[in-house]
C-alpha positions as CSV (number, residue, x, y, z in Angstrom):
1,M,10.7,31.4,0.8
2,A,6.9,29.6,0.1
3,R,6.8,26.3,0.2
4,R,6.3,23.8,-2.8
5,R,3.1,22.0,-2.5
6,R,3.6,18.5,-4.2
7,R,0.7,17.2,-6.2
8,F,0.1,13.4,-6.6
9,P,-3.3,11.3,-7.9
10,G,-3.1,9.5,-4.2
11,I,-4.3,11.4,-0.9
12,F,-1.9,11.4,1.9
13,I,-3.2,10.9,5.5
14,T,-0.9,11.1,8.5
15,L,-1.9,10.4,12.4
16,E,-0.1,12.0,15.0
17,G,0.1,12.5,18.7
18,I,2.3,11.6,22.1
19,E,3.0,8.2,23.2
20,G,-0.2,6.4,24.6
21,S,-2.5,8.2,22.1
22,G,-3.9,5.5,20.7
23,K,-3.1,6.8,17.0
24,S,-1.6,3.4,15.5
25,T,-5.0,1.4,17.1
26,Q,-6.9,4.3,15.0
27,A,-4.7,3.9,12.3
28,K,-5.5,-0.2,11.6
29,R,-9.2,0.9,12.0
30,L,-8.9,3.8,9.7
31,G,-7.2,1.4,6.8
32,A,-9.6,-1.6,7.4
33,H,-12.7,0.8,6.9
34,L,-11.6,2.3,3.7
35,R,-10.3,-0.9,2.3
36,A,-13.9,-2.2,3.2
37,L,-15.3,0.5,1.0
38,G,-13.2,-0.3,-1.8
39,Y,-10.1,2.2,-1.6
40,R,-6.9,1.4,-2.5
41,I,-4.9,1.9,0.8
42,V,-1.2,1.5,2.1
43,E,-0.4,1.5,5.8
44,T,3.0,2.4,7.1
45,R,4.8,4.0,9.8
46,E,7.8,6.5,10.7
47,P,10.7,6.0,11.5
48,G,10.3,2.9,9.7
49,G,8.5,1.7,6.3
50,T,11.6,0.4,4.6
51,P,13.7,-2.1,5.5
52,L,16.7,0.3,6.1
53,A,14.3,2.6,7.8
54,E,13.0,-0.3,10.1
55,K,17.0,-0.7,10.8
56,I,17.3,2.9,11.7
57,R,13.6,2.7,14.2
58,A,15.4,0.0,16.2
59,V,18.3,2.2,16.7
60,L,16.3,5.4,17.6
61,L,13.8,3.2,20.0
62,D,16.7,0.7,21.5
63,R,16.3,1.3,25.4
64,T,19.9,0.5,25.6
65,A,21.2,2.9,23.4
66,E,24.2,5.3,24.5
67,P,22.6,8.5,24.9
68,F,22.1,10.5,21.6
69,A,22.6,14.2,21.1
70,P,19.5,15.7,19.9
71,E,21.2,16.5,16.7
72,T,21.9,12.9,15.9
73,E,18.5,11.7,17.1
74,A,17.0,14.3,14.5
75,F,19.8,13.4,11.5
76,L,18.4,9.6,12.3
77,V,15.2,10.5,11.9
78,F,15.6,12.1,8.5
79,A,17.5,9.8,7.1
80,A,14.8,7.1,7.6
81,R,12.3,9.9,6.4
82,R,13.9,10.1,3.1
83,Q,14.0,6.5,2.7
84,H,10.6,6.1,3.3
85,V,9.4,8.7,0.9
86,T,11.2,7.4,-2.2
87,Q,10.8,4.1,-1.5
88,V,7.2,3.9,-0.2
89,I,5.5,7.1,-0.1
90,E,5.4,9.1,-3.0
91,P,5.5,5.5,-5.4
92,A,2.0,5.0,-3.6
93,L,0.7,8.0,-3.8
94,S,1.8,8.2,-7.8
95,R,-0.6,5.3,-8.2
96,G,-3.5,6.6,-6.5
97,A,-3.5,4.9,-3.5
98,I,-4.4,6.7,0.0
99,V,-1.4,6.3,2.1
100,L,-1.8,6.2,5.9
101,C,1.3,7.4,7.7
102,D,1.8,6.5,11.5
103,R,3.8,9.3,12.1
104,F,5.5,12.2,10.0
105,N,7.3,15.8,9.9
106,D,4.8,16.7,12.6
107,S,6.3,14.4,15.4
108,T,9.8,15.8,14.4
109,L,9.1,19.0,14.8
110,A,7.3,18.0,18.6
111,Y,9.9,15.5,19.6
112,Q,13.3,17.1,18.4
113,G,12.1,20.6,18.2
114,S,9.7,21.8,21.4
115,A,11.0,18.9,23.3
116,R,14.7,18.6,22.4
117,G,14.9,22.2,22.1
118,L,16.2,22.3,18.4
119,D,15.5,25.0,16.0
120,L,12.1,24.9,14.4
121,A,13.4,26.7,11.3
122,S,16.1,24.5,10.8
123,L,14.0,21.1,11.2
124,E,11.3,22.6,9.0
125,R,14.4,23.0,6.0
126,M,15.6,19.7,6.9
127,N,12.1,18.3,6.6
128,G,11.7,19.5,3.3
129,L,15.1,18.2,2.0
130,A,13.7,14.6,3.4
131,T,10.8,15.0,1.5
132,D,11.1,17.0,-1.1
133,E,8.6,19.4,0.0
134,L,5.8,16.4,0.5
135,E,3.2,17.4,2.9
136,P,0.1,15.5,4.1
137,D,-3.2,16.4,2.4
138,L,-5.1,15.8,6.2
139,T,-3.0,15.4,9.5
140,L,-5.5,13.6,12.3
141,L,-3.8,14.8,15.7
142,F,-4.9,12.6,18.7
143,D,-4.5,14.7,21.8
144,L,-4.6,13.6,25.5
145,P,-2.8,14.5,28.8
146,A,0.2,13.4,28.6
147,K,0.2,11.6,32.2
148,T,-2.5,9.8,30.6
149,G,-0.5,8.7,27.5
150,L,2.5,8.2,29.6
151,A,1.1,5.7,31.8
152,R,-0.8,3.7,29.0
153,R,2.7,3.2,27.4
154,R,4.0,2.3,30.5
155,R,1.6,-0.6,31.3
156,A,2.5,-2.2,27.9
157,A,4.2,-5.6,27.4
158,E,7.1,-3.8,25.5
159,T,8.3,0.0,25.9
160,N,10.9,1.7,24.2
161,R,13.4,4.7,24.7
162,L,10.9,7.4,24.6
163,D,8.7,5.7,26.9
164,R,11.5,6.6,29.7
165,E,11.4,9.9,29.3
166,T,10.2,12.0,32.0
167,L,6.9,13.3,32.1
168,R,7.7,16.8,31.4
169,F,9.4,15.6,28.4
170,H,6.0,14.4,27.2
171,E,4.5,17.6,27.9
172,K,6.7,19.4,26.2
173,V,6.0,17.5,23.0
174,R,2.1,17.7,23.4
175,A,2.5,21.2,23.6
176,G,4.3,21.5,20.5
177,F,2.0,19.0,18.6
178,R,-1.0,21.5,19.9
179,S,0.8,24.6,18.6
180,L,1.3,23.3,15.0
181,A,-2.8,22.6,15.2
182,R,-2.9,25.9,16.2
183,R,-0.6,27.1,13.3
184,E,-2.3,24.8,10.5
185,P,-6.1,24.3,11.3
186,R,-6.8,23.4,7.6
187,R,-4.5,20.6,7.7
188,I,-4.5,19.3,11.0
189,S,-7.6,17.7,12.7
190,L,-7.4,18.0,16.5
191,I,-9.0,14.7,18.2
192,D,-10.0,14.1,21.7
193,A,-8.2,10.9,22.4
194,D,-9.4,10.4,26.0
195,R,-12.3,8.7,25.2
196,P,-13.2,5.4,24.2
197,E,-11.9,4.0,20.8
198,E,-15.3,3.8,19.1
199,A,-15.9,7.5,19.9
200,I,-12.8,8.4,18.4
201,A,-13.2,6.2,15.8
202,R,-16.4,8.2,14.8
203,D,-14.7,11.5,15.0
204,V,-11.5,10.2,12.7
205,T,-14.2,9.1,9.8
206,Q,-15.6,12.4,10.0
207,A,-12.7,14.4,9.9
208,V,-11.4,11.8,6.8
209,M,-14.5,11.5,4.3
210,P,-15.0,15.1,3.3
211,L,-11.6,14.5,1.7
212,L,-12.1,11.2,-0.2
213,A,-15.7,13.0,-1.3
214,R,-13.7,15.3,-3.4
215,T,-12.0,12.6,-5.0
216,P,-14.1,10.1,-6.1
217,R,-12.2,9.1,-9.0
218,R,-9.6,7.6,-6.3
219,K,-12.3,4.9,-5.6
220,V,-11.3,1.3,-7.2
221,R,-13.8,-1.6,-7.5
222,H,-11.9,-3.9,-5.3
223,A,-9.6,-3.2,-2.1
224,V,-5.5,-3.6,-2.8
225,R,-3.4,-3.5,0.1
């Protein structure tokens, strides 16, 4: 059955990638850049984005948590996402804001699907329920070798449960993301993240600006957070 495309005055941009891909850094840079241009920006993340969803995030990433069944992990992600969409993302899009979301549906398909082995079609159906069929207007996928990303994360001051997964697990996540990019090349912009931060930021801007150019009415006189 064909999926129903949700339409809002705002623009929905998601940022995806393996652990250590630098997407969170680029999300902050992009938000600051667009805000300086006068666009209304809402920056958020998954799992999380609301007080309840952030509590679920803490459970999902807790290094001391008991082992999760893959289905349990997926159900927690979907619960957080539903709360996030209804409380933050859809209201912001309805106001005409540009929403920058650090992870969304594609992460579920890559992590719980490609890496954990859950059925992709079932995950897509559950994603549809969790989001009421909301899809990003643009997805920026930051790609680099899993070994490089994992090494970056393990050098960080704080690590989480996913950082402790095997290299093979993270290679499956990367393969899942790349498969999605091949399947949806019009929505997903693949960005080489194994380069200096400035070079990556230029590619991000190049990918985003054409979308904004088609929607000049979304520009506002003063930036609103």
